[in-house]
NUDOTOR-397114 format. One record per residue (C-alpha): x, y, z. Coordinates in steps of 0.001 Angstrom, whole numbers, padded with zeros to 6 digits, always signed. Last residue first. Example, Ala and Ser with C-alpha at 12.3 -4.5 7.8 and 13.67 -1.06 7.14 Angstrom:
+013670-001060+007140+012300-004500+007800
END
This chain:
-000652-005828-007581-003519-005140-009973-006043-007316-008142-005684-005241-004985-005573-006415-001399-002072-005210-000562-000019-006238+002468+003009-004261+003649+005353-005759+006228+008044-003923+008133+011346-004717+009761+013682-003153+012300+013876-006412+014304+012010-009353+012739+008235-009146+012301+006238-012347+012713+002618-012026+011601-000053-014337+012987-003120-014993+010847-003437-018708+011507-001862-019690+008177+001372-017900+009058+002636-014433+008191+006375-013591+007887+007344-009915+007731+010279-008885+005569+008970-006015+003475+006736-005628+000437+003896-007777-000850+003561-009909+002279+001258-012864+001678-002425-012945+002537-004070-015943+004207-005575-014007+007087-005853-010306+006236-009631-010056+006790-009171-011677+010193-007190-008724+011516-003582-009827+011960-002310-011160+015272+001077-009766+016201+004488-011320+016692+007656-009459+017589+011357-010023+016945+013564-007745+019006+015598-004626+018209+012479-002461+018022+011012-000318+015218+008501-002951+014089+006281-001598+011314+002955-002932+010017+001277-001592+006864-002088-002787+005563-003587-002009+002179-007150-002243+000948-009186-001651-002192-012751-002949-001869-014085+000476-000943-011081+002682-000218-009271+001409+002874-005802+002197+004164-004886+000074+007160-002674+000682+010150+000021-000921+012281+002675+000540+014526+004864-001766+016627+007193-000345+019288+004573+000568+021879+002947-002861+021672-000771-003544+022170-001123-003910+018412-003860-001332+017830-004936-001118+014164-005168+002461+012942-007604+003128+010078-006669+005796+007525-009275+006075+004765-008205+005514+001161-007691+008427-001231-004774+007436-003460-003138+004796-001269-006079+002389-001518-005368+001907-005235-002097+000076-004621-000743-000082-008178+001317+003029-008803+002190+003702-005179+003633+000189-004805+005920+000783-007795+007356+003828-006013+007857+001762-002860+009829-000772-004892+011987+002034-006279+012575+003289-002746+013822-000157-001738+016132-000203-004774+017709+003056-003609+018140+001691-000083+019934-001398-001386+021991+000655-003849+023438+003042-001290+024414+005651-003832+028029+006286-004807+027703+006555-008584+026032+009965-008318+026259+011192-004751+023801+014129-004955+025557+017264-003810+025226+018478-000243+022297+020533+001028+021655+019007+004464+025063+020269+005590+024236+023915+004805+021804+024020+006531+021096+021484+009265+022834+018156+009889+023870+015785+007140+023247+012342+005650+022669+011035+002144+021558+007408+001821+020644+007311-001875+016892+007519-001307+017484+010565+000864+019433+012016-002061+016804+014516-003177+014154+015039-000513+011536+012413-001309+007943+013609-001016+005253+011060-000186+001734+012111-001234-001156+012092+001226-002584+009513+003597+000195+007289+004987+001666+004383+003002+004668+006062+001344+005837+007836+004509+005362+004740+006658+007475+002637+004299+009958+005515+003985+010478+005655+007729+010825+001871+007958+013446+001687+005224+015155+004701+006784+015314+002790+010073+017350+000054+008426+019632+002654+006877+020077+004349+010258+021108+001136+011987+023698+000510+009290+024860+004118+009530+025173+004119+013289+027246+000925+013295+029484+002140+010479+030064+005568+012010+027762+008425+011040+029749+011480+010171+030225+014642+012207+032989+017197+011682+030825+019722+009840+028200+019629+012588+030743+020577+015261+032037+023510+013226+028499+024515+012274+027376+025101+015827+025768+022963+018500+022059+023537+019084+021341+020079+020411+023049+018391+017444+021479+015038+018278+023974+012196+017697+023117+010464+014467+020872+007490+013688+017322+008638+012956+017931+012377+012658+021017+011800+010506+019138+009505+008141+016273+012004+007973+018599+014795+006843+018390+017767+009176+015694+020266+008342+015173+023348+006169+016242+021804+002830+013651+019107+003497+013215+015917+005505+010552+013337+006290+008181+014653+003614+004479+014001+003198+003219+016800+000957-000504+016424+001601-002476+015972-001624-005043+013342-000496-005487+015140+002812-006445+018461+001215-009464+017169-000724-010409+015160+002388-010735+018383+004424-008218+018549+007313-009014+018252+011050-009761+014541+011479-006969+013412+009148-004593+015678+011077-005754+014109+014344-005480+010575+012922-001795+011052+012101-000912+012181+015610-003177+009458+017069-001332+006798+015087+002109+007959+016207+001080+008414+019839-000381+004893+019923+002733+003476+018284+004834+004983+021040+007723+007355+020501+011239+005938+020584+013228+007378+017691+011158+005552+015065+007972+007041+016508+009389+010576+016524+010613+010295+012949+007203+009219+011637+005137+011536+013861+007331+014594+013282+007151+014022+009532+003366+013619+009794+003057+016946+011662+005387+018608+009098+002984+017956+006232+003737+020589+003613+000355+022005+002701-002720+021519+000515-004957+023158-002054-004367+026548-000471-006606+029640-000540-010375+029710-001089-011537+026271+000062-011305+026052+003847-007671+024960+003963-005739+028199+004423-008292+029900+006654-006077+031503+009292-007359+032425+012738-006336+035976+013470-003533+038153+014832-001394+037996+011695-000993+034332+012561-003219+031738+014244-003188+028152+013016-006283+025952+013129-006331+023903+009937-002623+024230+009214-001580+021938+012062+001985+023250+012327+004871+023809+009917+003005+025654+007166+004640+025894+003735+001820+026114+001221+000662+024195-001837-001234+025802-004731-001768+023208-007467-002540+023767-011132-005575+022002-012622-007692+025164-012784-005003+026714-015020-004826+030462-015628-007930+031378-013661-006971+028800-011032-003585+030388-010442-004832+033973-010437-007660+033167-008006-005271+031252-005748-002853+034172-005746-005619+036671-005025-006934+034782-002011-003382+034235-000751-002689+037975-001006-005905+038899+000798-005175+036351+003514-001790+037840+004292+001396+035833+003602+003435+034850+006648+001736+031453+006990+002691+030703+003397+006350+030815+004382+007413+029730+000863+004505+028950-001411+004765+025776-003497+003302+026700-006859+001714+024833-009729+002132+022323-012526+004470+024501-014598+003525+024855-018269+005137+028066-019490+001738+029724-019098+001937+028827-015408+005195+030789-015317+003525+033982-016532+000378+033450-014449+002093+033648-011100+004522+036401-012162+001928+038864-013345+000434+039634-016757-003158+039243-015577-002215+040329-012082-001071+038118-009204+002620+038975-008713+003022+042443-010242-000629+043286-009540-000274+042547-005839+003002+044473-005741+001423+047606-007193-001832+047216-005246-000041+046947-001886-001250+043706-000309+002105+041956-000180+003943+044882+001385+007395+043382+000830+009981+042354+003385+013642+043180+002804+015816+040040+002837+019488+041080+003036+018647+042951+006248+017899+039655+007993+015597+040649+010888+013160+037745+010553+012343+038943+007028+013128+042651+006806+011299+045855+007625+013360+048913+006762+015948+051223+008276+018809+051947+005900+017185+054095+003181+014896+055570+004377+013797+055754+007974+010935+053463+009073+010940+052025+005569+008327+049484+004510+008760+047995+001022+006678+047539-002128+005922+051278-002253+009512+051962-003310+009328+049653-006329+008675+052330-008975+011659+054160-007447+010905+057764-006493+011807+057053-002875+015311+056494-004261+018280+054134-004030+016983+051543-001567+013719+051243-003510+015631+050338-006666+016423+052474-009674+017146+050025-012474+020687+049595-013759+021254+046646-011479+024146+045628-009215+023922+048703-007023+024272+046631-003805+021075+048002-002272+019157+047258-005453+015667+047005-003912+013584+045872-006923+016472+044946-009268+017730+042698-006514+020590+042556-004025+018393+043382-001032+016691+040124-001891+012924+039847-002041+010372+039206+000666+007008+037538+001339+006607+036236-002222+008996+033319-002528+007247+030980-004960+008893+027569-005308+008080+025864-008602+006157+022658-009295+007095+020511-012302+004808+017755-013591+005898+014162-014257+004044+011645-016454+007174+010612-018319+006370+012636-021456+005511+015516-019106+009062+015547-017759+010385+016181-021247+008027+019112-021761+008687+020691-018365+012455+020308-018719+012332+021911-022166+010266+024782-020798+012823+025287-018046+015662+025273-020572+013807+027856-022658+013500+030034-019571+017259+029882-019353+019963+027991-017527+020604+027167-013885+023637+029467-013644+021631+032145-015439+018964+032240-012699+015636+032008-014503+014259+035501-015115+010930+037165-014400+011071+037032-010626+014326+039001-010574+016603+039283-007537+014912+036746-005281+016570+036155-001916+015357+032546-001501+017908+031569-004156+019530+028789-002092+022935+029227-003776+022874+032972-003212+022594+035932-005557+019154+035421-007019+017690+034883-010489+014687+032592-010282+015062+028855-009685+013736+028575-006147+013525+025019-004713+012180+022654-007346+009304+020264-006710+009064+017464-009282+005690+015722-009308+004924+012227-010667+007939+010338-009324+007671+006538-009478+011277+006047-008398+012210+004770-011860+010771+008017-013286+013241+009932-011141+016137+008038-012696+014703+008671-016190+014537+012362-015361+018303+012522-014945+019151+014441-018148+016352+016902-017414+017836+017623-013991+021228+018349-015526+019571+020588-018105+017981+022535-015267+021308+023180-013561+023733+022080-010834+026808+024267-010980+028483+023464-007679+028084+026885-006078+029416+028638-002990+027760+031962-002148+025638+031108+000870+027413+033688+002997+028379+033260+006631+029659+036624+007842+032797+037209+009939+034085+039909+007588+036821+037601+006331+034216+034953+005450+032356+032676+007839+032724+028921+007458+030210+026397+006154+031190+025767+002534+029848+022462+001289+032254+019535+001081+033842+018832-002325+032358+015982-004352+031255+018020-007371+034803+019340-007695+036346+022761-008207+033644+024542-006282+032509+027813-007819+032416+031141-005978+030043+033614-007595+031280+037175-008012+031525+037007-011819+027784+037024-012340+026556+034334-014771+025407+036015-017985+025738+033033-020274+026061+029382-019337+028142+026588-020834+026795+022999-020702+028285+020815-017982+024933+019131-017427+024926+019464-013681+022958+017321-011252+021308+017664-007835+023165+020345-005847+022459+023722-007434+018780+022862-007984+017779+021857-004430+015413+019159-005644+012251+017793-004033+010624+014645-005398+006895+013996-005172+005150+010643-005585+001605+010011-006825-001689+008752-005405-003302+012174-005697-001153+014563-007768-003308+014541-010906-006628+015155-009171-006264+018870-008590-008240+020212-005606-011905+021159-005365-013759+023215-002745-017357+023845-003904-018910+022881-000546-016598+025259+001313-014998+023794+004430-016298+023082+007957-013682+021822+010390-014959+020346+013663-012498+020602+016542-012754+018917+019951-012317+020866+023162-009344+021137+025545-010244+022186+029139-011519+025678+030001-015156+024548+029886-014912+022874+033266-011380+022742+034591-011653+019402+036409-012244+017698+033101-013510+014169+032499-011689+012526+029631-012806+011946+026095-011077+010308+023140-009342+012108+020295-005909+010598+020967-004569+013674+022778-007505+013837+025189-010472+016084+024455-012393+017233+027491-015763+016224+028978-017540+018406+031502-019172+016770+034533-022035+018392+036433-023214+017543+039936-023964+014544+042129-027074+013222+040359-025486+013988+037019-025800+016707+034403-023283+015784+031694-021676+018612+029724-020158+017976+026315-017506+019709+024217-017259+021527+020905-015066+023696+018740-016260+024903+015335-013872+026085+012655-015010+027890+009516-017428+027739+006579-021026+028334+007605-024076+026904+009362-022533+023899+011065-025341+021368+011616-025309+019572+014985-027255+016409+015712-028023+014911+019117-027114+011904+021257-027083+010283+024687-026257+006569+024915-026394+004411+028017-023928+002148+029785-024015-000702+032335-026549-003272+031118-025509-003422+027489-025420-000192+025522-028753+001316+026497-031001+003703+024645-030922+007057+022892-031424+009627+025672-031538+012978+023939-028954+015756+023841-029845+019388+024525-027979+021879+022391-025903+024815+023659-024901+026459+020407-022814+029426+019235-020582+030958+021863-017734+032950+020264-014169+031841+020925-013686+029951+017627-017289+029288+016587-018294+027643+019851-020345+024474+020406-021640+022990+023684-023508+019658+023424-025649+019049+026499-026565+015975+028552-029369+015335+031002-030195+013269+034103-027071+011059+034114-027104+008736+037126-023367+008047+037098-024061+004307+037604-025361+004016+034058-021906+004790+032681-022258+007325+029843-021702+006790+026141-021726+010085+024227-023144+010451+020710-022793+013322+018218-024445+013032+014783-023276+015651+012284-025994+017036+010001-024129+018707+007133-025473+022235+006673-022046+023585+005768-019411+021092+004498-017612+018513+006625-014182+017752+008109-013593+014368+009707-016095+011668+010593-019718+011600+009513-020816+010614+012050-019437+010987+015539-019574+008485+018418-020047+005119+016704-018157+006616+013733-014943+006649+015767-012430+009492+015366-014193+011945+017701-014169+009494+020602-016728+009818+023394-017237+008152+026775-014997+005404+025451-014518+001678+026031-016894+000367+023357-018458-003036+024072
END
């Protein structure tokens, strides 16, 4: 007997599940207690805030002696988001159902003002690249991963070089009281190419590089010249060499596109007079003047989040649009060099027209190239620029960085409940098109966040400054606990829908608070070998466990807050992952279909009766796949 009035993630209540295409007949079914005396039931559907449908539901029979079914079909008529709820007309009045956090239904006291369910309707012709599905991503901050030691030409003389690869990052303000990201270690493209065999051992199939174009900071998000590789990293020929060598190992290279702003120290703006070109800061007659928005030229201009070193561009101005997305533009130029696609910085700050044009340019040049956006929230229903965004409906992004999954993984391991973890994952799966889900960039840390190891085991920074962060190191007890939790975090990360993305050095046990401490140099020769070998095993799992490519996500309730368990199912290919984040040994009963299986990865101990014993901070991964 089902316990729910309605549950949007169960096929008994809604079929088909998840996002759909236009004109798909979606069956909606509510299960009402007989004692309520239900006389009629209605499905209410809005297209965003605009009323669309008030459909009568039909009595569809009994469920046992105490409950009855009411049902109807709804066919979305166009691409977009539809929000729905149910009204029950009872003997003693009307009840409105509301969406609870796990997708089930509650009875609302606020009528139609309570939370509704979401139905995403995406374009029927929406396709995403197949090559990334089932793979592994690896993110590199280029200055800090590996250096070849080869000489470079044209490196500006004002860059501050560290004397040793192992020196701490600079975190202090300069004499003017300004924190400048101008310390460099000399990591380069040749250094990455020389280490590709190490990435191949991790099962990496996509290499995501933080910005590599000429810029006058170590992070390079203040682009100075979109058409030139930063000379400290090498040359365009070095990039092409990296792409070719990576391809021999089955790895594609994805670049970071920073198109919402440039640097003030750039050939386009040229506030610091570094370039011979006439920049927008120097003259309204500059060919780049129309790219920027001046309230009073030259010193008052729109800048990214108020940083005057990052002047914002007018993305939809025809001159800028053509420079980036035109036939001879930046997007297509680097695709012609063989890159596998673009990760778009602050994609939620790029206008729809720009995203439309960028996708069109990318797919025209290479239909197999990926367009992946930085969006920190649920990308299916985000508002920005005063409107509902349409990133994932088929005409803009192929997929996004998956911050909701990162929050779910780290939150669960820091004390959140298994039910909350599974419902957080299931909500994204419910809202996103399947083409998007299979390519989700599932990270647990990036250059913008604290290192996962620090999050899991360190003292929360709670807004404390760089001086405090610089002095912190995990003690031995914290670090050992953190390493055990990292095994669990990575197990979840590698088994969830989407593509796991390793932030360089996480697999080696790197720690650190926020920028710049999360951007240290890779500890070559000083890796935590046990953790590194664990990641290698996870990489092998991705290669052979077919259910991880596009398999459905099916939570398995354990009845324990500290034990999360779920299956991935794709036809006859199955995988099950169980994680115990507690300090005590637990025992759970496996679904009958997993009786008799042995653990493929992890330290769980199953018995012949289908009981699984999980020691403290341990996981168990089962694979039903002939290739494993």
